[in-house]
N, CA, C and O atoms as a GROMACS GRO file, in nm:
protein
  412
    1MET      N    1   0.082  -0.094   0.005
    1MET     CA    2   0.023  -0.006   0.000
    1MET      C    3   0.109   0.099   0.006
    1MET      O    4   0.215   0.103   0.068
    2ASN      N    5   0.036   0.220  -0.092
    2ASN     CA    6   0.123   0.351  -0.046
    2ASN      C    7   0.008   0.442  -0.055
    2ASN      O    8  -0.088   0.420  -0.129
    3ILE      N    9   0.018   0.560   0.034
    3ILE     CA   10  -0.055   0.716   0.028
    3ILE      C   11   0.004   0.819  -0.056
    3ILE      O   12   0.119   0.865  -0.060
    4VAL      N   13  -0.116   0.850  -0.132
    4VAL     CA   14  -0.069   0.962  -0.221
    4VAL      C   15  -0.183   1.094  -0.155
    4VAL      O   16  -0.295   1.058  -0.119
    5TRP      N   17  -0.152   1.212  -0.148
    5TRP     CA   18  -0.186   1.323  -0.135
    5TRP      C   19  -0.259   1.396  -0.242
    5TRP      O   20  -0.190   1.387  -0.344
    6SER      N   21  -0.343   1.451  -0.262
    6SER     CA   22  -0.399   1.535  -0.330
    6SER      C   23  -0.336   1.684  -0.303
    6SER      O   24  -0.307   1.730  -0.193
    7ASP      N   25  -0.320   1.752  -0.439
    7ASP     CA   26  -0.276   1.934  -0.416
    7ASP      C   27  -0.411   1.961  -0.328
    7ASP      O   28  -0.390   2.034  -0.232
    8ASP      N   29  -0.508   1.929  -0.340
    8ASP     CA   30  -0.618   2.022  -0.265
    8ASP      C   31  -0.606   1.945  -0.099
    8ASP      O   32  -0.632   2.005   0.006
    9ALA      N   33  -0.567   1.819  -0.106
    9ALA     CA   34  -0.546   1.749   0.055
    9ALA      C   35  -0.432   1.878   0.105
    9ALA      O   36  -0.462   1.972   0.178
   10ILE      N   37  -0.316   1.855   0.055
   10ILE     CA   38  -0.215   1.948   0.106
   10ILE      C   39  -0.256   2.061   0.180
   10ILE      O   40  -0.243   2.095   0.298
   11GLU      N   41  -0.319   2.120   0.063
   11GLU     CA   42  -0.357   2.310   0.051
   11GLU      C   43  -0.456   2.311   0.178
   11GLU      O   44  -0.450   2.405   0.258
   12SER      N   45  -0.566   2.185   0.196
   12SER     CA   46  -0.654   2.221   0.303
   12SER      C   47  -0.592   2.198   0.405
   12SER      O   48  -0.632   2.275   0.492
   13VAL      N   49  -0.497   2.119   0.450
   13VAL     CA   50  -0.428   2.072   0.578
   13VAL      C   51  -0.307   2.200   0.601
   13VAL      O   52  -0.274   2.251   0.709
   14ASP      N   53  -0.262   2.228   0.482
   14ASP     CA   54  -0.179   2.366   0.507
   14ASP      C   55  -0.267   2.487   0.599
   14ASP      O   56  -0.242   2.528   0.712
   15TYR      N   57  -0.361   2.519   0.522
   15TYR     CA   58  -0.422   2.643   0.542
   15TYR      C   59  -0.508   2.574   0.661
   15TYR      O   60  -0.584   2.666   0.688
   16THR      N   61  -0.538   2.478   0.738
   16THR     CA   62  -0.627   2.482   0.856
   16THR      C   63  -0.492   2.475   0.932
   16THR      O   64  -0.503   2.483   1.054
   17ALA      N   65  -0.362   2.462   0.882
   17ALA     CA   66  -0.240   2.474   1.034
   17ALA      C   67  -0.218   2.610   1.021
   17ALA      O   68  -0.206   2.658   1.134
   18ASP      N   69  -0.207   2.702   0.929
   18ASP     CA   70  -0.177   2.816   0.932
   18ASP      C   71  -0.319   2.873   1.013
   18ASP      O   72  -0.283   2.980   1.063
   19TYR      N   73  -0.429   2.855   1.041
   19TYR     CA   74  -0.512   2.916   1.133
   19TYR      C   75  -0.503   2.884   1.245
   19TYR      O   76  -0.534   2.964   1.333
   20ILE      N   77  -0.451   2.738   1.278
   20ILE     CA   78  -0.402   2.714   1.432
   20ILE      C   79  -0.298   2.778   1.479
   20ILE      O   80  -0.274   2.786   1.599
   21GLU      N   81  -0.235   2.824   1.399
   21GLU     CA   82  -0.074   2.872   1.443
   21GLU      C   83  -0.126   3.044   1.489
   21GLU      O   84  -0.113   3.106   1.594
   22GLU      N   85  -0.196   3.084   1.345
   22GLU     CA   86  -0.220   3.200   1.403
   22GLU      C   87  -0.299   3.244   1.524
   22GLU      O   88  -0.289   3.354   1.578
   23HIS      N   89  -0.404   3.116   1.571
   23HIS     CA   90  -0.489   3.181   1.683
   23HIS      C   91  -0.480   3.093   1.789
   23HIS      O   92  -0.569   3.102   1.873
   24PHE      N   93  -0.361   2.977   1.812
   24PHE     CA   94  -0.361   2.907   1.902
   24PHE      C   95  -0.203   2.848   1.940
   24PHE      O   96  -0.171   2.768   2.028
   25GLY      N   97  -0.117   2.920   1.839
   25GLY     CA   98   0.024   2.911   1.854
   25GLY      C   99   0.085   2.774   1.788
   25GLY      O  100   0.035   2.667   1.751
   26THR      N  101   0.206   2.824   1.791
   26THR     CA  102   0.288   2.740   1.714
   26THR      C  103   0.318   2.549   1.748
   26THR      O  104   0.366   2.456   1.684
   27GLU      N  105   0.260   2.567   1.882
   27GLU     CA  106   0.288   2.433   1.947
   27GLU      C  107   0.145   2.336   1.913
   27GLU      O  108   0.158   2.220   1.875
   28ARG      N  109   0.030   2.389   1.928
   28ARG     CA  110  -0.073   2.358   1.878
   28ARG      C  111  -0.069   2.319   1.740
   28ARG      O  112  -0.124   2.212   1.713
   29CYS      N  113   0.000   2.402   1.621
   29CYS     CA  114   0.024   2.378   1.458
   29CYS      C  115   0.111   2.284   1.459
   29CYS      O  116   0.104   2.217   1.356
   30ILE      N  117   0.189   2.249   1.530
   30ILE     CA  118   0.283   2.117   1.550
   30ILE      C  119   0.198   2.006   1.561
   30ILE      O  120   0.201   1.920   1.472
   31ALA      N  121   0.113   1.994   1.669
   31ALA     CA  122   0.062   1.873   1.737
   31ALA      C  123  -0.072   1.857   1.605
   31ALA      O  124  -0.099   1.742   1.570
   32PHE      N  125  -0.135   1.953   1.551
   32PHE     CA  126  -0.231   1.918   1.453
   32PHE      C  127  -0.124   1.830   1.341
   32PHE      O  128  -0.150   1.713   1.310
   33TYR      N  129  -0.004   1.903   1.287
   33TYR     CA  130   0.046   1.823   1.156
   33TYR      C  131   0.058   1.700   1.217
   33TYR      O  132   0.023   1.601   1.152
   34ASP      N  133   0.118   1.680   1.375
   34ASP     CA  134   0.121   1.540   1.387
   34ASP      C  135   0.033   1.440   1.359
   34ASP      O  136   0.037   1.350   1.276
   35GLU      N  137  -0.065   1.475   1.458
   35GLU     CA  138  -0.201   1.372   1.426
   35GLU      C  139  -0.252   1.389   1.312
   35GLU      O  140  -0.358   1.327   1.305
   36VAL      N  141  -0.227   1.443   1.218
   36VAL     CA  142  -0.307   1.453   1.084
   36VAL      C  143  -0.195   1.327   1.013
   36VAL      O  144  -0.240   1.219   0.972
   37GLN      N  145  -0.076   1.356   1.009
   37GLN     CA  146   0.042   1.252   0.986
   37GLN      C  147   0.027   1.096   1.043
   37GLN      O  148   0.048   0.996   0.976
   38THR      N  149  -0.010   1.099   1.171
   38THR     CA  150  -0.012   0.985   1.246
   38THR      C  151  -0.113   0.924   1.205
   38THR      O  152  -0.110   0.802   1.216
   39GLU      N  153  -0.248   0.996   1.137
   39GLU     CA  154  -0.377   0.914   1.121
   39GLU      C  155  -0.386   0.866   1.003
   39GLU      O  156  -0.437   0.757   0.979
   40ALA      N  157  -0.323   0.966   0.891
   40ALA     CA  158  -0.307   0.906   0.751
   40ALA      C  159  -0.191   0.789   0.743
   40ALA      O  160  -0.189   0.707   0.651
   41ASP      N  161  -0.117   0.790   0.825
   41ASP     CA  162  -0.016   0.668   0.848
   41ASP      C  163  -0.044   0.516   0.886
   41ASP      O  164   0.012   0.410   0.861
   42SER      N  165  -0.167   0.559   0.963
   42SER     CA  166  -0.248   0.450   1.021
   42SER      C  167  -0.320   0.379   0.937
   42SER      O  168  -0.349   0.264   0.970
   43LEU      N  169  -0.365   0.432   0.808
   43LEU     CA  170  -0.432   0.349   0.726
   43LEU      C  171  -0.344   0.236   0.621
   43LEU      O  172  -0.389   0.165   0.531
   44LEU      N  173  -0.209   0.249   0.668
   44LEU     CA  174  -0.112   0.158   0.582
   44LEU      C  175  -0.166   0.037   0.663
   44LEU      O  176  -0.208  -0.044   0.580
   45ASP      N  177  -0.180  -0.001   0.763
   45ASP     CA  178  -0.201  -0.098   0.828
   45ASP      C  179  -0.335  -0.116   0.845
   45ASP      O  180  -0.371  -0.231   0.870
   46PHE      N  181  -0.412  -0.038   0.838
   46PHE     CA  182  -0.583  -0.058   0.804
   46PHE      C  183  -0.650   0.041   0.718
   46PHE      O  184  -0.719   0.130   0.767
   47PRO      N  185  -0.631   0.028   0.595
   47PRO     CA  186  -0.728   0.112   0.542
   47PRO      C  187  -0.862   0.162   0.544
   47PRO      O  188  -0.910   0.273   0.524
   48GLN      N  189  -0.914   0.043   0.577
   48GLN     CA  190  -1.062   0.064   0.590
   48GLN      C  191  -1.097   0.140   0.744
   48GLN      O  192  -1.219   0.150   0.760
   49LYS      N  193  -1.031   0.185   0.838
   49LYS     CA  194  -1.010   0.245   0.945
   49LYS      C  195  -1.113   0.336   0.944
   49LYS      O  196  -1.202   0.335   1.030
   50GLY      N  197  -1.107   0.420   0.844
   50GLY     CA  198  -1.236   0.536   0.834
   50GLY      C  199  -1.367   0.470   0.800
   50GLY      O  200  -1.369   0.364   0.736
   51PRO      N  201  -1.470   0.527   0.840
   51PRO     CA  202  -1.599   0.468   0.800
   51PRO      C  203  -1.620   0.553   0.655
   51PRO      O  204  -1.562   0.654   0.615
   52ILE      N  205  -1.722   0.476   0.595
   52ILE     CA  206  -1.772   0.534   0.442
   52ILE      C  207  -1.837   0.659   0.510
   52ILE      O  208  -1.907   0.662   0.612
   53ASP      N  209  -1.801   0.756   0.435
   53ASP     CA  210  -1.783   0.888   0.459
   53ASP      C  211  -1.994   0.895   0.433
   53ASP      O  212  -2.044   0.863   0.326
   54GLU      N  213  -2.064   0.933   0.532
   54GLU     CA  214  -2.229   0.909   0.486
   54GLU      C  215  -2.236   1.022   0.371
   54GLU      O  216  -2.286   1.002   0.260
   55ASP      N  217  -2.179   1.143   0.416
   55ASP     CA  218  -2.234   1.290   0.346
   55ASP      C  219  -2.193   1.246   0.164
   55ASP      O  220  -2.244   1.296   0.064
   56LEU      N  221  -2.106   1.156   0.170
   56LEU     CA  222  -2.053   1.111  -0.005
   56LEU      C  223  -2.106   0.970  -0.042
   56LEU      O  224  -2.071   0.905  -0.140
   57LYS      N  225  -2.197   0.932   0.053
   57LYS     CA  226  -2.221   0.828  -0.009
   57LYS      C  227  -2.301   0.811  -0.156
   57LYS      O  228  -2.380   0.905  -0.168
   58GLY      N  229  -2.305   0.754  -0.229
   58GLY     CA  230  -2.372   0.700  -0.369
   58GLY      C  231  -2.327   0.803  -0.474
   58GLY      O  232  -2.393   0.844  -0.569
   59GLY      N  233  -2.185   0.841  -0.434
   59GLY     CA  234  -2.132   0.912  -0.569
   59GLY      C  235  -2.007   0.783  -0.661
   59GLY      O  236  -1.976   0.663  -0.660
   60LYS      N  237  -1.995   0.829  -0.685
   60LYS     CA  238  -1.849   0.729  -0.801
   60LYS      C  239  -1.782   0.677  -0.751
   60LYS      O  240  -1.753   0.573  -0.810
   61TYR      N  241  -1.697   0.700  -0.601
   61TYR     CA  242  -1.614   0.649  -0.560
   61TYR      C  243  -1.668   0.598  -0.411
   61TYR      O  244  -1.773   0.647  -0.369
   62GLU      N  245  -1.622   0.537  -0.359
   62GLU     CA  246  -1.620   0.458  -0.191
   62GLU      C  247  -1.577   0.580  -0.109
   62GLU      O  248  -1.471   0.559  -0.048
   63TYR      N  249  -1.620   0.677  -0.094
   63TYR     CA  250  -1.508   0.817   0.028
   63TYR      C  251  -1.545   0.727   0.182
   63TYR      O  252  -1.646   0.668   0.219
   64ARG      N  253  -1.420   0.750   0.238
   64ARG     CA  254  -1.393   0.732   0.348
   64ARG      C  255  -1.336   0.844   0.433
   64ARG      O  256  -1.264   0.924   0.372
   65SER      N  257  -1.361   0.870   0.600
   65SER     CA  258  -1.320   0.956   0.616
   65SER      C  259  -1.271   0.940   0.810
   65SER      O  260  -1.340   0.884   0.895
   66LEU      N  261  -1.150   1.001   0.830
   66LEU     CA  262  -1.123   0.995   0.951
   66LEU      C  263  -1.152   1.103   0.990
   66LEU      O  264  -1.164   1.201   0.916
   67GLY      N  265  -1.173   1.103   1.158
   67GLY     CA  266  -1.175   1.232   1.246
   67GLY      C  267  -1.033   1.270   1.252
   67GLY      O  268  -0.944   1.185   1.242
   68ILE      N  269  -1.010   1.400   1.271
   68ILE     CA  270  -0.894   1.478   1.309
   68ILE      C  271  -0.928   1.606   1.410
   68ILE      O  272  -0.994   1.707   1.386
   69GLY      N  273  -0.887   1.583   1.481
   69GLY     CA  274  -0.937   1.691   1.612
   69GLY      C  275  -1.100   1.661   1.595
   69GLY      O  276  -1.144   1.563   1.535
   70LYS      N  277  -1.172   1.752   1.652
   70LYS     CA  278  -1.314   1.805   1.711
   70LYS      C  279  -1.376   1.836   1.607
   70LYS      O  280  -1.496   1.809   1.598
   71LEU      N  281  -1.297   1.908   1.489
   71LEU     CA  282  -1.361   1.961   1.380
   71LEU      C  283  -1.370   1.949   1.219
   71LEU      O  284  -1.445   1.993   1.131
   72SER      N  285  -1.227   1.850   1.227
   72SER     CA  286  -1.195   1.826   1.096
   72SER      C  287  -1.238   1.659   1.041
   72SER      O  288  -1.260   1.576   1.130
   73ARG      N  289  -1.248   1.615   0.897
   73ARG     CA  290  -1.209   1.528   0.875
   73ARG      C  291  -1.116   1.499   0.761
   73ARG      O  292  -1.091   1.592   0.684
   74LEU      N  293  -1.064   1.390   0.741
   74LEU     CA  294  -0.971   1.331   0.643
   74LEU      C  295  -1.019   1.255   0.524
   74LEU      O  296  -1.009   1.133   0.524
   75ILE      N  297  -1.066   1.314   0.431
   75ILE     CA  298  -1.101   1.251   0.309
   75ILE      C  299  -1.024   1.154   0.227
   75ILE      O  300  -0.918   1.189   0.176
   76TYR      N  301  -1.073   1.033   0.212
   76TYR     CA  302  -0.998   0.953   0.128
   76TYR      C  303  -1.028   0.863   0.079
   76TYR      O  304  -1.135   0.831   0.131
   77ARG      N  305  -0.992   0.763  -0.028
   77ARG     CA  306  -1.065   0.643  -0.106
   77ARG      C  307  -0.939   0.570  -0.124
   77ARG      O  308  -0.823   0.613  -0.119
   78ILE      N  309  -0.990   0.428  -0.151
   78ILE     CA  310  -0.878   0.314  -0.178
   78ILE      C  311  -0.895   0.316  -0.285
   78ILE      O  312  -1.010   0.333  -0.324
   79ASP      N  313  -0.793   0.299  -0.377
   79ASP     CA  314  -0.785   0.248  -0.512
   79ASP      C  315  -0.681   0.146  -0.531
   79ASP      O  316  -0.563   0.180  -0.539
   80GLY      N  317  -0.724   0.006  -0.541
   80GLY     CA  318  -0.660  -0.091  -0.514
   80GLY      C  319  -0.524  -0.098  -0.401
   80GLY      O  320  -0.541  -0.098  -0.279
   81GLU      N  321  -0.398  -0.102  -0.463
   81GLU     CA  322  -0.305  -0.081  -0.357
   81GLU      C  323  -0.263   0.119  -0.292
   81GLU      O  324  -0.173   0.149  -0.215
   82ILE      N  325  -0.372   0.221  -0.362
   82ILE     CA  326  -0.300   0.337  -0.333
   82ILE      C  327  -0.454   0.397  -0.246
   82ILE      O  328  -0.573   0.388  -0.275
   83ILE      N  329  -0.392   0.450  -0.148
   83ILE     CA  330  -0.490   0.530  -0.052
   83ILE      C  331  -0.465   0.699  -0.083
   83ILE      O  332  -0.384   0.779  -0.035
   84ARG      N  333  -0.556   0.709  -0.169
   84ARG     CA  334  -0.568   0.866  -0.209
   84ARG      C  335  -0.645   0.951  -0.108
   84ARG      O  336  -0.766   0.948  -0.087
   85ILE      N  337  -0.540   1.038  -0.041
   85ILE     CA  338  -0.624   1.129   0.072
   85ILE      C  339  -0.626   1.251  -0.018
   85ILE      O  340  -0.533   1.299  -0.084
   86LEU      N  341  -0.794   1.303  -0.004
   86LEU     CA  342  -0.826   1.388  -0.088
   86LEU      C  343  -0.824   1.536  -0.048
   86LEU      O  344  -0.773   1.617  -0.124
   87TYR      N  345  -0.884   1.578   0.084
   87TYR     CA  346  -0.875   1.632   0.129
   87TYR      C  347  -0.944   1.665   0.322
   87TYR      O  348  -1.015   1.592   0.390
   88LEU      N  349  -0.890   1.788   0.352
   88LEU     CA  350  -0.920   1.796   0.474
   88LEU      C  351  -1.063   1.893   0.491
   88LEU      O  352  -1.062   2.012   0.458
   89TRP      N  353  -1.190   1.823   0.550
   89TRP     CA  354  -1.280   1.876   0.540
   89TRP      C  355  -1.318   1.949   0.692
   89TRP      O  356  -1.324   1.874   0.790
   90ASN      N  357  -1.340   2.077   0.707
   90ASN     CA  358  -1.401   2.119   0.828
   90ASN      C  359  -1.572   2.133   0.832
   90ASN      O  360  -1.663   2.191   0.771
   91THR      N  361  -1.552   2.034   0.954
   91THR     CA  362  -1.669   1.989   0.982
   91THR      C  363  -1.778   2.109   1.000
   91THR      O  364  -1.896   2.075   1.007
   92ARG      N  365  -1.750   2.220   1.005
   92ARG     CA  366  -1.837   2.339   1.038
   92ARG      C  367  -1.899   2.385   0.902
   92ARG      O  368  -1.975   2.482   0.895
   93GLN      N  369  -1.863   2.313   0.799
   93GLN     CA  370  -1.928   2.418   0.690
   93GLN      C  371  -2.044   2.287   0.626
   93GLN      O  372  -2.052   2.167   0.653
   94ASN      N  373  -2.114   2.367   0.542
   94ASN     CA  374  -2.216   2.295   0.494
   94ASN      C  375  -2.225   2.146   0.427
   94ASN      O  376  -2.173   2.151   0.316
   95PRO      N  377  -2.265   2.040   0.452
   95PRO     CA  378  -2.195   1.915   0.387
   95PRO      C  379  -2.264   1.925   0.272
   95PRO      O  380  -2.206   1.848   0.195
   96ILE      N  381  -2.368   1.984   0.207
   96ILE     CA  382  -2.382   1.970   0.095
   96ILE      C  383  -2.274   2.019  -0.037
   96ILE      O  384  -2.261   1.976  -0.152
   97THR      N  385  -2.203   2.137   0.044
   97THR     CA  386  -2.072   2.179  -0.013
   97THR      C  387  -1.950   2.093  -0.053
   97THR      O  388  -1.874   2.114  -0.147
   98LEU      N  389  -1.945   1.978   0.048
   98LEU     CA  390  -1.844   1.842   0.020
   98LEU      C  391  -1.932   1.785  -0.088
   98LEU      O  392  -1.876   1.745  -0.191
   99LYS      N  393  -2.007   1.780  -0.081
   99LYS     CA  394  -2.077   1.645  -0.178
   99LYS      C  395  -2.079   1.709  -0.293
   99LYS      O  396  -2.109   1.636  -0.388
  100GLU      N  397  -2.054   1.839  -0.324
  100GLU     CA  398  -2.037   1.875  -0.445
  100GLU      C  399  -1.925   1.889  -0.532
  100GLU      O  400  -1.925   1.899  -0.655
  101MET      N  401  -1.798   1.888  -0.424
  101MET     CA  402  -1.667   1.874  -0.448
  101MET      C  403  -1.672   1.770  -0.519
  101MET      O  404  -1.632   1.780  -0.635
  102PHE      N  405  -1.715   1.659  -0.476
  102PHE     CA  406  -1.674   1.478  -0.513
  102PHE      C  407  -1.765   1.456  -0.602
  102PHE      O  408  -1.798   1.338  -0.598
  103GLN      N  409  -1.822   1.515  -0.679
  103GLN     CA  410  -1.938   1.453  -0.764
  103GLN      C  411  -1.894   1.393  -0.871
  103GLN      O  412  -1.973   1.339  -0.948
   0.00000   0.00000   0.00000
């Protein structure tokens, strides 16, 4: 298994990290990055760890998500031997917007 990060995933993680650093400090930002990386790496051992994402059911792919902190979900899908990390979603946003992103 390999993990591949999309550009959107990298940008959304970086955007969230910048916000955390600005509002909560560098230590919390580093902890956030560590949590994202730890959760993503855990998929190598158990790709189905994240449940099928209810907001994205019925689409072209089977999307899964992992909780990151209290307000984010790491959206990913499994393509054979590749785990594609697609986006870090802020759960305070409208889920319809998330569905539109992945249609």
